[in-house]
C-alpha positions as CSV (number, residue, x, y, z in Angstrom):
1,M,-0.1,0.0,0.0
2,S,2.8,2.4,0.9
3,D,3.9,2.8,-2.7
4,Q,0.4,3.1,-4.2
5,H,-0.8,6.4,-5.3
6,I,-4.1,7.2,-3.6
7,I,-7.0,8.8,-5.4
8,F,-9.9,10.2,-3.5
9,R,-13.1,10.2,-5.2
10,V,-15.1,13.5,-4.8
11,H,-17.7,11.6,-2.9
12,A,-15.2,10.3,-0.5
13,I,-13.7,13.8,0.0
14,Q,-17.3,15.3,0.6
15,R,-18.1,12.5,3.2
16,M,-14.6,13.0,5.0
17,F,-15.2,16.8,5.3
18,E,-18.9,16.1,6.7
19,R,-17.6,13.4,9.1
20,G,-14.4,15.1,10.3
21,I,-12.3,12.5,8.9
22,S,-8.7,13.3,7.7
23,E,-6.7,12.0,4.8
24,K,-4.2,10.9,7.4
25,N,-7.0,8.8,9.1
26,V,-7.8,7.2,5.8
27,K,-4.1,6.4,5.1
28,K,-3.8,4.8,8.8
29,V,-6.8,2.5,8.0
30,L,-5.2,1.4,4.7
31,Q,-1.9,0.7,6.4
32,T,-3.0,-0.8,9.8
33,G,-6.6,-1.7,9.1
34,E,-8.5,-5.1,8.3
35,M,-10.2,-6.1,5.3
36,I,-13.7,-7.2,6.4
37,E,-15.6,-7.5,3.0
38,D,-13.8,-8.6,-0.1
39,Y,-15.2,-7.2,-3.3
40,S,-12.5,-8.9,-5.4
41,D,-15.4,-10.1,-7.8
42,E,-16.7,-6.5,-8.5
43,M,-16.3,-5.1,-11.9
44,P,-14.8,-3.2,-13.4
45,F,-12.2,-3.3,-10.6
46,P,-12.0,-5.3,-7.5
47,G,-11.9,-3.7,-4.0
48,G,-12.9,-4.1,-0.4
49,L,-14.1,-2.6,2.8
50,M,-11.6,-2.0,5.4
51,L,-12.0,-1.5,9.3
52,G,-9.7,0.7,11.2
53,R,-9.4,2.9,14.2
54,H,-8.7,6.6,14.9
55,G,-8.2,6.5,18.5
56,S,-11.4,4.7,20.0
57,R,-13.4,5.6,16.9
58,P,-14.1,3.0,14.3
59,L,-13.7,3.9,10.6
60,H,-14.7,2.2,7.4
61,V,-13.0,2.8,4.1
62,V,-14.3,1.5,0.9
63,A,-11.4,1.2,-1.7
64,S,-11.2,-0.3,-5.2
65,E,-8.2,-1.0,-7.4
66,T,-7.6,0.4,-11.0
67,A,-6.1,-0.8,-14.2
68,N,-2.8,0.6,-12.8
69,P,-1.4,-1.6,-10.0
70,D,0.2,1.7,-8.3
71,E,-3.2,3.4,-7.7
72,L,-5.9,2.9,-5.2
73,V,-9.2,4.8,-5.2
74,I,-11.1,5.8,-2.1
75,I,-14.8,5.3,-2.8
76,T,-16.1,6.5,0.6
77,V,-15.2,6.9,4.2
78,Y,-17.6,6.7,7.2
79,E,-17.9,5.8,10.9
80,P,-20.1,2.6,10.9
81,A,-23.4,3.1,12.7
82,P,-24.0,0.7,15.6
83,S,-27.5,0.3,14.6
84,H,-26.2,-1.5,11.3
85,W,-23.1,-3.2,12.5
86,K,-22.4,-5.8,15.3
87,S,-20.3,-4.3,18.2
88,N,-17.0,-5.4,16.5
89,F,-18.0,-3.4,13.5
90,K,-16.8,-6.2,11.2
91,S,-20.2,-7.8,10.6
92,R,-23.5,-6.4,9.6
93,K,-26.6,-6.8,11.7
94,P,-29.3,-9.0,10.1
């Protein structure tokens, strides 16, 4: 991940601003977080949902690969809602 160029979609930037999540927070999730949903079968490019933390605050980052292996696109970033996620924020509630 460290040598990849990170591209933030406009949607991701808007949501980060609204939610008080910095680029530094997102990069930390990419470096130290855990892949909790694998979207490798998605087209046109595979990706996934990662869980990381900023202090005690859980953060989810949805990222996708591109045709260029040196690029990673950030689709959206959010703090998972306890009403939609189990307490570990790794599994969705039924």
